[in-house]
N, C-alpha and C positions, 0 to 999 in steps of 0.2 A: 689616371694621368693627371698631373698638376702643372700649372704654369707658374713659374717663379721669376720675379724680376728683381734684379740685384745691382746697385751701383758699384762699379769697379773704379778704384782710385778716385771716387767721388765724382766722376764725369762721364763715364761710359755705362750706359744701361743695356743690358741684354737679357733676353728671355731664355729660360730653360723649359723645354717642352720634351718630356721623356716619360717613358713608363718607369715607375719606381719599384724597387724590389726590396723585400724586407731584410733587415740586417739580423743574422741569426743570432748574434750575441746579445741584441737588445731588441725585442719585438716592437718597441715603440720607436725605434730608429731605422729610417728609411734612407737608402742611398740611391742616388742617380748621377749620371755623369753627362757632360756636355763638352763639345769641341767647338771651337771658335767658328763663327760664320766667315765665310770668304769676304776678304776685304777689310777685317778688323785689323788694328794695329799690333796685336799681341797674339802669341801663341799660348793657348791656355787649356788646361784640363781642370774641370770644376767638380767637386764633390759637394752636393747639398744634403745636409742632414736635417730631415724634417721631422720635428717632434709633432705627433698626431694625437688629437683627442677624439676618442671613438664614441660614435653613438650606435644605435642598433642598425641604422640604415646608411650611415655615412660617416666619414671622418673629416675633421676640420683641421686645416693647417694652422699651427699656433706660432711656431718660431721657425726661422730660417737661418741655417749656418752654412756660410759658403767659404770654401778654401780654394784659392786661385793660385795656380802654379805657373810661374813665367819661366819659359825655356831660358836657360842661361843665367838665371837670377835665383835668389833665395824665394821660397814661397812666402806670400803675404796672405794673411787672413784678415778679411775685411768684416764690416759690421755685422753683427748678429742681433736682432732685437725683436721683441714681442710686437705684434701690430697693436696699433691704437694706444701706445703708451709713450707720449712725447715728453712727459716729465719724470721718466725713470731715471734712476741713478745711472751714471755712465762710468764704466770701467775699461781701462786700457790694460791689456796683457802684453807684456814684452818678454817673450820666451823663445829661444831658438830651437828648442825640442818641439817639433811640429805636433807629435802625439800628445805631449803634455799640454801644449798650448791649445790644441783642439779639445782636450777632455775638460780643461778649466773653462773655456769658452762655452762649451756645451752645458755644463753644470751651472754656471753663473747665468746664462741666459734663461735656463729653466727656472731660476730663482727670480726671474723677472727684471734683471738688470740689462741695460744696453751695453754690448760688448763690442769693443774694437780691438783687434789683435795685430801684433807684428812680430816678425821673427828675426828682425835685425834693428840696429840703432838708427839707421838712416830712416827707415819707415816709421819708427817710434817718434823720431824728432819731428818728422813732417806732420804726424797726426797731432802731436802736442802743440804745434804752431797753428793748427787749423781750428782746434776747439779746446775746451776746458773739460777736464775729466774729474769726476768726484774721487776716484781711487785708481792708483796704478799698481799693478803687480809687476815687480821688475826683477829680471835676472841680472847678475852681474856680468858673467862671462858671455859676451856677444860676439858673433863673427866679425863685426866691424866697429867694435867700441866696447864700452863697459857701462854698467848700470849706474855707477857712482857719478859719471859725467852726465848721464841722462838726468839724474835726480837734481843736480846742480842747475840743469836747464829748466826743469819743471818748477821748483819752488819759488825762485824769484818771480816768475810770471804768474804762477797759480799757487799762492801760499796756502790756500785752504784745501788743496788736493792732498789726499792721504796717500802715502807711498809706503808699500810693503815690499821688502826684498824677499824673493824666493830664489835661493841659491845653493849651490853645493859647496861653496866657500864657508868652511866652519871655523876658520881662524878668528881667535879673539880680536885681533886687530881690524879684521875686515868688519866684524859686527860693530865695533866701536865707530868705525869710518862711516858705516851705514847710517847710524843714528846722527853722526855729526853733519852729514850732508842733508839731513831732513826727514829720514824714514821714521815712521811710528812703530814698525816692527821689523824683525829680521828673522826669517824662518828658513832653516836648513832643510835640504832634500836628504831623504825622502820625507815627505809629510803626507798627511791624510787630508784629501781634497774635502771631505765632508766637515772635518774640523775647521779648515779655512773658510768654508762657505758660512759657518756659524759665527766665525770670528768677524767676518766682513759685515754680516747681518747686525751683530752687536755693536760694531764701531758706528755704522750708520744710524742705529736706534739711539746711541749715545749722543751723536751730534744733532739729532732732531730734537732730543730732550733738552739740550742746552742751546738750542737755536734761539737767538735773541728775538724778542717780540717785534712785530712790525712797528715801525715809527709812523703813526697815523694820527691826523687831526680830523675830526668829524663832528660838526655841530648840527647836522641835519640839513644844512644849507650849503656850506662850504666842505668839500672833502680834499684832503691832501695826504697823499701817501708818500712820504719822504724816502721810503725804502725803494719803492718801484718807480718813483718819480712819475706819478700819475695825479691828476687833480680834476675836479668837476665842481661846477656850481649849479645848485638845483638839479642835479643829474645830468647836466651838459658838460662834455669834456672841456677842459681847459688846456692850453698849451703854455707851459712855463719853462724858462731856461734853467740851467743848472744854478746860476747865480741867483735867480729868483727863488727857487726852492730853498737855497741856502739862506737867503734873507728872510723868507717866511718862517723857516724853522726857528731862526733866531728869535724872531718877534714873538711866536707863539710859546716859546720856552721862557719868555720873560714878560708874562702878561701883566698889564698895568704899570710895567716899569718904564720910565722914559729912557730910551737909548739915545745917547748923544750921537752926533754925526761921527765924532771921532772914534767912538766905540764901534760904530757900524763899519767905518772905513778899515779899522784894524782887523776886524773879523773877516771882512770880505776881500782882503789883500790878496789871498792866495788862490782865488777862483782862476782857473786856466792860467796861472802864473802871470796874471795880468793886473796891473796897477789900477786901482779904483779911485778916481778923484771925486770931489764933491758934486761936480756937474753929472758925472755918471750915476752918483748915488741918488741924486734928485731925480733924474730921468728914470732910473730903475723903479724907484718907489711909486712914481706917477704911473708907470706902465703896469706894475703889479695891481694898483688900485683900479685901473681901467678894466682890468680882468676880473678880479675877485669881487668887485663891487659893481659889476656890469648890470645887476638885476635892479639897481636903484634902492636896495635895502640898506640897513645901517651899516656904517663904515667899519672896516676891520682895523685900519690904521689911522691914527689921529696925529696931525701935525701939532707939536707943542712949540709954539714959536719962540725963537731965541734959545731953545734947548735941544730938541731933536724930535723923535717919533716914538709913539706909544701904540701897543697892540691893545685894542679894545674888545676884539672878539666878536665883532658885528653886533654888539649889544645896543639896543636903542637907548637914547639919552633919557 
């Protein structure tokens, strides 16, 4: 007997406590069912597919896959992910064929990805608004919309998200349109799931290989991570604003160069779409100094009177 907890629509948590029975088609796939407790707001039947890792005396639950069926509505498959992997790649499957959706989710979860699935355009759009996905597998012909429009919704908000169309539409015009709206691949049905899994793995590997290096300044005293916007002085965290990070990045990329007030004002104009005047600039630099030079060590920013400011990198005179 296993106790499973799963979030439904992101806000309802319910336990499944039921004896599991082996699936005859796959000895590693177990099935259980669950009916809603009295008083909950939805009527639902749940199938939980539990991938088990066997040991001699026990078996350990690795992945949970939950299919929730709402009476009067299309079924919605919610999140399936491995325990203890918060930084895993996230994949959204948008496919109205529940069996294919289920098989894709099961196999991709087994590959170590976090999977969220939807069987209609409305549910997919809700998921896209709530979080960012690394990859979206997208059918075109959906009961309440089409994949082209969903892709148009995804790309402006999340330009780095990979979109792959999985569809029965094999017309050349549809394939061209798929690439035009931002997909990186267009796969026609039927297809081999194993080949798709390897293609996804290769795409993620390529992205990791070409991932830009982190933008970091670290002299052993002052640490600035401009990518993650974190900072510390002698190991103690610093709190800096986006404008302060941009100003510091500008200084450290131009070491020993005197940056005039005019140059700084021009570069900082677009922060939060807000005009930066000379008084704001003076105040901001003073505030930055109070933070990054709080230990009383050598200054990082030098005022060159009548000209501007110079990054000295905390070097002693």
